[in-house]
N, C-alpha and C positions, 0 to 999 in steps of 0.2 A: 641217751643224750648225745649219741654220736651224730655227726653231720659232716658233709663234704667241706673241705677247708683249704685255704692256703696256709702253709706253715709260717710264712714270713710276713713282716710288716715294715712299713716305712718309718714307724715310730721307734725303731731300735736305737739304743744309745750308741753314739759313735766313739770309736777309740782312735788314737793317733795313727796306728799302723797295725798291720796284721789282721788275721781273722780270729773269730771266736769258735773254738771247737767245744761243743757241749756234749757231754757223755752221760747218758742215763740208761737205766735198765730197759725202759720202753721208749720207742720213738714217739713223737707227739702225734703220730698217725698210726692207724691199724689197718692192715690189709685183710679184707674179708671177701667171701664169695656171696653174691646176691643174684639169685635167678640165673646161675651159671656164669655170671659176669664178675670179673675182679673189680673191687671198689676200694678206694683209699678213704678212710674215714677218720675224722678227728677223734683223738682220745680225750676222755673226760676227767682225767686225774688232775690234781692240783698243780703238779709240776708242769704238765703239758699246757695247762691253761695259763700258768704264770709266765713261762718262758717263751711262749709262742710270739709274743710281741717284743722280745728283746734280741731276736736273731734276724739277720737280713741275708738274703740268698747269696749275694755276691761277696759277703764279708763273713760268712760263717757256715758251719756244717754241724748237723746234729747226728750223733752216733748212738744207735740203740737197736733193740730187738723189735721187728715189725709185727710180730705175731707168727703163728704157725703157717708156713707156706707149703706144707707137705702135700696138700691136695692140688697144687697148681702143676700144670704141665711145664716142661722146660721152656717153651716159648713164652708162657705167661710169666714165669720167673724172670726171664730176661727183660720183658716189658715192664714189670713192676720195678726192677732195679733201676731201669732208666727213668721211670716216673719219679721214684724216690730221689734219685740224684737231681732231677729237675727241681724238686722241692727243697733242695739243700740238705738232704738227709743221706746217711750211709747205713744200711742195715747190717746187723750182726745176727746171723742165723744160728739158731740153737736147735739141737735134736730134741725129740720127745723125752729122751732119758735125761738130758741136761735140764730141760724145763722142770721135770719132776724133782730132780735132786737139788739143783741150784736154786730154782725159784720157789718151789712149793715146800720142800722139806727143810732146806737150810735158811733161805732168806725169810720166808713167811712162817715156817714152822719153828725156827729157833731164834733168829735175830729180831724179828718183829715182836714176839711176846717179851723177849728179854728187854728190849728198849722201851717197852710199855709197862714194865714192872710186873709182868705176869709170869713169874718163874714157875707157877703151878701149871702153865700151859706147855712147858718144855717136855719133849719126849724123853723116855727113859734112857734111850741110847742116842747120843748126839753124834751123827756121822755125816759124811758127804763133803767134808772140807776139801778133799782133793778135787772134786768136781767144781766146787766154788772157786778154787784157785785156777782151774783150767778155763772156766768161763771168764773170769776176771782177766786172765791173760789174753783171751780172744778179744775182749774190748780194748785192752791196752795195745794189742797189735794193730787194731783198726785205727786207733788214734795215731800211732807212729806212722802208719801208711798215709794218713791224711795230713799230717803235720808239715808245715813249712816254716822256715825261720821267721820269727816275729809273731807267730800264732800264740794265742792264749788258750789254755786248756782248762775247762771247768767240768769237774766230775761230780756227779750227784748221788748221794744217798747210800743207805746201808747195804744194798745189794752189791755195791762196787767198792767196798772199803779197801781192797787190796790194789785197786787200779792205780792210784797215785804212785805207789812205790814201783809197780811193774813198768809204768811209763818212765819214771825217773831213772831206772837202770839202763834204759836204752836212749833216753834223751836227757842227759844229766843237767843241761842248761835250759831246759824248757820252763816256761812259766806255767805252773800247775796250781789250780785251786780245787778245793774239795768242800762241798756243802752237805751237812747232815740234816735232812728234812725231818727226822724223827728225834725224840729225846736221846741224848747220851745217858745211859742209865746210871744210877747210883753204883759206885764201885763195888759195894757189897753184893749187888746183883750181877754186875758185869763180870766179876771175878769167878763166878760159877763156870764160865766158859773155859775149857782147857786151852783154847786158841786165843785167849785174850791178848797176849803180848803180840802175837802174829798179826791180829787185826789192827791194833794200834800202830804197829810199825808200818802197815800199809797206808794208813791215813797220814802218817808223818812224812810220806814221800811228797806231800804237797808243800807249796810255799805258804799257802793260806788255808786254814781250816775254819769254816764258818758254822756257827750255831744260831738257832733262833733266839735263845735267851741266855742271860748271865748264869742261870742255874745249870743249864746243860754244859756250858763251858767249865763251870766249877767242878762238875762231875768228871769231866775229861781231865782237867789238871790234877785232880785227886788221883785219878788212875795213873797219870804219868809219874806222880810222886811215888806211888807204891810200886809201879813196875820198874822204873828206871832211876828213881831217886833224883829227878830233875824238877825244877820249879819254874813257873812262869815269871818272867820279868814284868812286873806290873806296869811301869811307865810305858813300855813298848808293846805289851801284850804278846811277847814272843818267848819261845823256848829254844834252847840250843840243842841241835840234833845233827849228828854226823857232819860236823863242820859247817852247818847251815843254821840260819835262824828261821824258825817256822812261826808265822803269825797266827794267833788264835783270836778270831773276831766274832762279834755279835751282830747279826743281820736279821731282824725280824721280817719274814717274808710278807709282802702285801699282795693285793689283787689289782686287776685292771678296773679300778673303781669307776672311771668315767664310762667304760663300756657297760657295766651293770646299770649305772644310773640312766644311760640312754635307753637301754632295753626296758627299764622299769616303767617308762612313760609311753611305750609304744601302744598302738591301738589294741592289738591282740592280748597284750598283758592286762590292759585296763578292763577288757571284757571278762577275762578269766578271774581277775581280782573281784569284780562285782559278783560273779557267780559263787565265789568261795565265801564271801561275807554273808552272814545270816543276822538279821536285825536283832533277834532275841538271844543270840548265842555269841560267846567270846571264843576266839580261835587261838589255840596253842599249836605251835609247829615245831617238829623235829625233823631234820634232814641229815642223814648220815649214811656212810657205807655200813653194811651189816657186819660190824666188827665188834669184838668184845671190849675193845678199848674205848668205845664211844659212849658207854654208860646207858644204853637203851633200856635195859631191864630196871635199873635203879630209877630211871626217869619215869617209867610207867608205874612203878611202885609209888613214886612221889605223887603222881596224879591220883592213884588210889587213896593215898593218905589225905590228899586235899579233899576228896569227896567224902571221906569219913569225918575229918576235922571241921570242914565247912560244908555241910550238906546243902547250904543255900546255892552252891554252884552246880548241883545235880540238875541236869537238863538245861544248863545255862553255859556250859563250857565243853569244848571237845578238843581232842588232840588229833592232829593229822601227823602221823609218823611215816616218813618215807625212809625205807631201808633199801639202799641200792645193793643188789647182789654183789658179793665179793668173795673171791677165793673159794668157790664152791667145791673144788676138788680136794681141799684140805679138810681132813677129818674133823678137826676142832671146830671148823666153821659150820660144817653140817650139823653137828650137835648143838652149836650155839643158836643156829636158826630155829631148830626145834624148840629149844628152851624159850626163846623170845616169843615165838608164836603161841606156845602153850600158855605163857603168862598173860599175854594180851587177851587171848580167848577167855581165860579164867576171869580177868577183871571185867571184860565186856559182859560176860555171863552174870556177874554179880550185880552190876549197876545198870545195864541197859534197860530201856523201856521200849514199847512198840514204836515210839516216835523219836527215840534218841539213842545213839551209841556213843559212849565216851571216847573210844579210840578208833580212828580210821587208819588202818595199817595198809601201806602200799609197798609190796616187795618187788620193786622194779625201778629202773631208771625212769625219770619223768622228763618231758621235753624241756628245753631251756625256757620257753614261755611259761610253762606251768611252774617251774622252779622259781622264777622271778615273781610270778603272781602269788605264790605261797608266801614269799618274803613280804610282799606288799600287803597281803591280807592279814598277816599274823598280828594279833594283839600282843602276844608274848612269844618270843623265839627262844627255844630251849636248846642250849648248846652245853651239854653236861657230861663230857667225856671223863673217864676215870684217869686217863693220861693221853695227851695229844701233843705232838710236836709244836704245832701252831694252831690249827683249825681256821681255815679260810671261810667256812660257812658263816661264822660270826661277823666277819668283815663284809661278806657279800650281803648279808641282811642289812647292815647299816648303809651300805652304798645304795641299796634299792629304795631306801625310805626317804624319798624327796619330800614326803608330807611331814617329815620330822616327828613321826609318831611311832608307837610300838616300843616294847621293852625287851631288852636282851638279858636273859638269865644265863650266866656264863660260869663254867667250872673253874675253880682256882687251879686245877691241874691241866688246863689248856695253856699252851705257850702264849696265846693271844691275850691272856689276862694281864700281862705286864703293860700292855698298851691300852686296852679297852677298859680303863678303870671306871668309866661311867656306866658299865653294866651292873646288874645285880649279881654279885659274886657269891657262889655257893660251893659247899663241899658236897660232891655227889654221893659220898658215902653216908651223909646225914640225911636220910630219907625224910624225916619230919621237918628238918630245916629247909630242904628244897621245897617241900609242900607249902610251908609258910611263906617262903620267898615268892612262889608263884601267886599265892593269895595277895601278897603285897603288890606284886606287879600288876595284877588284875584290878586292884583298887587304887592304883597310883593316880594322882591328879594329872590332868592334861598339861599343866605348866611344868611339872617335874619331868614328865615323859619327854616333852619337847626339849627341855634344857639338856637332859641326858643324851638324847639322840643327836642334837646339834653337835655336841662335843665328840660323840662317837664318829659321826660323819667327818668332822674336821680332821680327826686322827687318821681315818681310813683313806681319805683323799690326799692328805699330805704325804703319807708314807705308803704309797702305792707300789705296785710291782716294778714299775720303771725305776723308782728311786732305790728299791732293794737291789736290783741288778746293777745299777750305776755305782752304788756304794760298794758292793762286793767287788766289782771289776776295778774300781779305783784303788781299793785296798790291795787287791792282787797285783796291780801294776806297781804299787809302792812297796810291796813286800820284799 
């Protein structure tokens, strides 16, 4: 899904003065080698997609890791650094050892499962926090080097939870925001970490800490109560910390809805959509990173249950499941991929006929046109994570449905459920219940489908990524 890009856009929200310094684990671009040539490609993650349109080159800089540059010559490195600077970005280079410990073992091996309620995925020995601190300090140093009086600093996500405090120590009067793109876990789960206090102290270096939902903020305030005995002042949504007031805000992230809607009516997407539709078959679609938080196994089990409970759907419904490769070097993900593919193979073996296969499994990234065509062609979109900070796929689906058709089946454990109340809400742990909801979605009247979709689209377009960024930056300015 990568493609050449400009990082910046004229549609960025304007602030009164100063620049915006955005800090994330990855830059919104990735440096790769193609046929012996260095190429800068667009990253496909939700944060990169979301913030690309809220930074402008002369008014902002994005700090992050550009990917491994070890294979580049010294001359190529210098050329890449210049090109990245021209795009308004500043690279933080990490060694192979730092990537392995900071990114794979700590961030994705410990913090990710913890924030997604998967304590069973934690390693027996939780180590590497010294490397996590060293790398976070490297990001903080890059911010301090770039900062100018009047600049606003916006730090993103669980990989950089220590960065706000590390910046604060060197720039005590800087305006610093931190946004957590994943759930803040229930304190009973979070407190299994020996470094729980240390991580929260890092976040409290910010003037404003943002969460997707009220539930996640509630988990954080409960942790503050137990760790430090402090309470949030409800009228101001602030807590007192080190002679400062830290604001705790709720900012559900949106998407670039207008861009998705424009792509959805393009000629190439129309052609692909017609190819995907089959007159005698209904199409279910799932699009996820291959991650255990996305509920893929329970989703395909729900399809199996649908075919058992409602055999009339056999040879009349099919699921296209796109599973974009993710974190393939992490052991837990290697095992998870094997488990998913074995389950899909078993279900296909049980129900397939010479003319029909119930599950079409795609383990790769698909092109932007194919992605949008799948949204357009889907009779039912299945977004059923067992835990998800927000889930932008659900919003992308609604943005692409200018025909006001299609049904969204959405997990109650996705952050998006608080906004997308006209979806069919399910508990992904209730396999039979999900199966019955899919049946309801497939048999729903056209009038009800269109009514629900119109409301979903109104919500997604009104609360898009531009509004998310503007509201966060306005709250940070006022903090």
